[in-house]
N, C-alpha and C positions, 0 to 999 in steps of 0.2 A: 337394494334388494342385491345381496350377494349372488355370486356366480356359488353352483356346485362346489366349483374347483377351492373357491375360498373358504365355503363351508366346512368341508371333507379338512382343510387345511389346522381350520380353525379346533376343529374336532379333535386330529392326529396331536394336536399341541398338548391339550390336555388328557387324553388317552396313553400315548404314549412319549411321552415328556418332548413333542414336539421333535424329534430326531429321524422322523424320515426324510429319504432325499427328496431334492426337489426333482419339478420331473416335468419335462418338456412335451412337444407333440414326437419328437425322434422317440421318446420310450413307448409310445404306444406298442401293442402288444407286449411287451418286457412284465416281466410278474416282480411281486416281492419279496425277496428273500434275506434269512439272517445268516450271514456270514462275522464269524470272529464275534460274534456276540452284538453286531450290529446288525441294522435292516440297511441293506442293498436291492438295489433296483436292475437287474439279469436276467437272464432267457430262461425260462425251465428247460432242465435238461432232456434232452431225447435220447431213454435211453430203447423204446420198441423201436422194431422194424417197419418202416410202411408198406403199407400194403395194399392190395388191388383185390378186383372180381376175381381175376382169377386164384385168388387165395382161398374164395369160400370152400368151406369141409376143412380148413388145416386147424391146427391147432399152435396157439402160441407156447413153446418150448426154447432149452435155452443145447446151444451148440453147444464141442468138443473146448471152442475158446472164451467161451465164459458170456457169450452172446446171444441176444433176446431172437430169434428166427421163429415166422410161420414157416410148419412143415405137417407133413403128413403123419396122420397116426402112425405109432408102428404096430405092427399088425403079428 
């Protein structure tokens, strides 16, 4: 019986020509991305701020430096 990984590898060869990157357990948590027209494995971009319960009631906004921040609504 084929493993799920083997089945997915065979499917990927038919669907995208077999050009998916090889993966190992070290790749857990990574995402499949496209760079230069090729499939790559990598980390998802982290662009949103980390928030906690102290940020309850705040909204997501962009600061003067062009970064996303949690902030109180302007009055």
